[in-house]
N, C-alpha and C positions, 0 to 999 in steps of 0.2 A: 841778276841785274847789277850787282856790285862788280862781278867779273867783267862785264861788258861796259863798265862806266856809265850805267844808266841810273841817274840819281833818283832815289825813292825818299819821299818825305819820312822823317823819323816816326816810326810806328811801333806798336807793341800789342800783341794779342793778350787780352786780359780775362781773368776769371771772376773778378769781383771789383766792386767800386773802390776799395782801398788801393788796389793796384793802379787804378786810373788816377787817383789823387796823387800818388807818389810820382807817377810819370809826368803829370801836369806840373808838379812842383819842380821837376828837373828841367823840362823844356820851356815852361812858361805858358801862360794863357794868351790868346784863346786856343782851344783844342777842339777836335772833332771826334765824335763817337760814331762808328759804323757797325752795322750788323754784317757778318760774313756768313753766308749760307748758300749752299749749292741749290737750294730750293727757290732762291730769290735773285733774279737778275737785275731788275730795276729798283734798287734800294730807295732811291730818292722819291720815286713815285709813291711808295708805300710808307713814307715818313720814317725810314729806318736809317737815315743819316742825320745826325744831330750836329748842326754847325754852330760856330761862334760861341762856344761855351766859355764863359768869362770867369767863372769862380767855382769853388767846391760845391756850392749849393746847386748851381745849374748842372754841374757834372753828375751829381747824385740823382737829380730828377730825370736826366736823360738816360742814365743807366737803368732806372726802374722802368721807364717807358720801353726800352729795347727788350728788357728781360720779360716784360709782359706780353710781348709779341707772340710767343709760343707758350700757351697755358701749361702749367705744371713743371716749367723748367726754371723756376725762381732763380736759384744760384748755381744750378748744376750745369757745367759746360758740357758740350757734346760736339762730335765731329761735324754735325750738320748745323750747329748754331754756335757761333763765336762772335765776340765783339773785339774790334780793334780800336785803339785810341791813337790819334795822330796830332802832331802839331799842325795847326791850321795854316794853309798856304794861301797865297793871293796872287793875282796877276791875270794876264790874258790866258783864257782856257784853250788848250790845244789838244790834239789827238794824234797818237801814233799807233799803228797796228800792223799786223801781218796775217795773211792767210796763205795756206799752202795749196796752190792750184795744181790740178792733175796734169795740165799741159805745160805750164810755165814754171812750176816750182814755187818757192816762196815769193810772194808779192807784198811789198811794204806799202803802207798807206800813211798819209799825213794830211792834216787839215785843222780847221778851227774845231775846238772840242766842246765838252759839256753837252748841253742840249742842242747846240748849234750843229752838231754832227748830223742829226736827223732833220733839223729844220732847214738849214741852209745847204747841206750836202756839199760843202766846199772842201772836197777831198781830192788829192792827186795820188796816183799810183806809180810805183817804181819796181822794176824787176831786180831781184838779188842775183849776184852780189852788188852792193851799192857802196861806192867809196864816198869820201867826204865831199868831193867836188860834185858828184852826182846828187848827193843828198841836198847840198846847197841849192843847186838848180831846181830840184824838186820842190823845195820850200818856197822858192820865189814864184812858183806857178799857181799858188792858191789865189783865189780872187781877193781874199782878205789880207794880202801881203802888206798893204799900206798900214794895217793895224800893227804889224810887227815892226814897222819902221818908225813908230812913235807918233801915231795919228793924234792930232789935237792935243799936243802936250803930254801924251802918255809916254812912259819910258820906252826908249828904243830897245828892242829885244836883241840879245847877242846871237846873231844868226850863225856865227862860227860854232858856238857851243851847241846850238840847236842841231846843226849839221852833224857834229860829232855824235850826239845822242842818237840821231836817226841812223847813222852809219853803224852804231852799236847794235841797234835793233836788227839791222841786216846781218851782222856777224852772228848775233844770237840765233837767228833763224837758220843761217847756213851751217853752223857748227852743231846744231842740235836737231837732228831730223825727227825726233820724237815729238817735237813741238808742232802742233797743227795750227794753232791760232794764238795771236798776241793782241791784247787790247789794253793800251795805256790811255785812259780817259777819265779825268782830265790830267794833262800836264799843266802846271801853272808857270807862266813865264813873266818875270818882272825884271827887266834889265838883263843882267847876266846871271840872275838867280832863276834857274829852270829846274823844276822838280816834278816827278810823277806823284800824283796824289792817290790814284787808284789803278791797280794793275790786275789784269786777268790773263793767265797763261794756261792754255789747254794742251 
């Protein structure tokens, strides 16, 4: 993601609560704890994303809750169960993704993110390779584009920066044929601050 200028929220895989406290001390509260497991796709639905942790006490309690998800794994990390801590992001939730189609090759998708991906299905598709101009036009096609323009006093989203990131997803797909699927959901966009909070690459 760094190579293709796709910004990821500051994150760290941790093995104990002490590492979480040190990280939070560096980046500042609030922070988020997430379970990372190949066995769990919808982490939020299972209560495995702990948001808006404001201090060391809340962080410690959230850590214990996540560790108790798999019995017998108290403090022992494993490849199938890890915890990541992140600086909490805020803004409009967006989605970017890619799937490699048998006929058309890599197809990039963009739309409103978070739970709105499944509820509103406000997503547009574009064939790779996708340059910045094509990415910009693609972004303008979503039904919720008014939200990005600063609806009802909300900060106007930097469409140029958003287009750069979407074009970066296209380059990532084009130059790495082993990647079958990309899922960046959500991205948080607040003015010119746009950052991926959750990334899955298959």
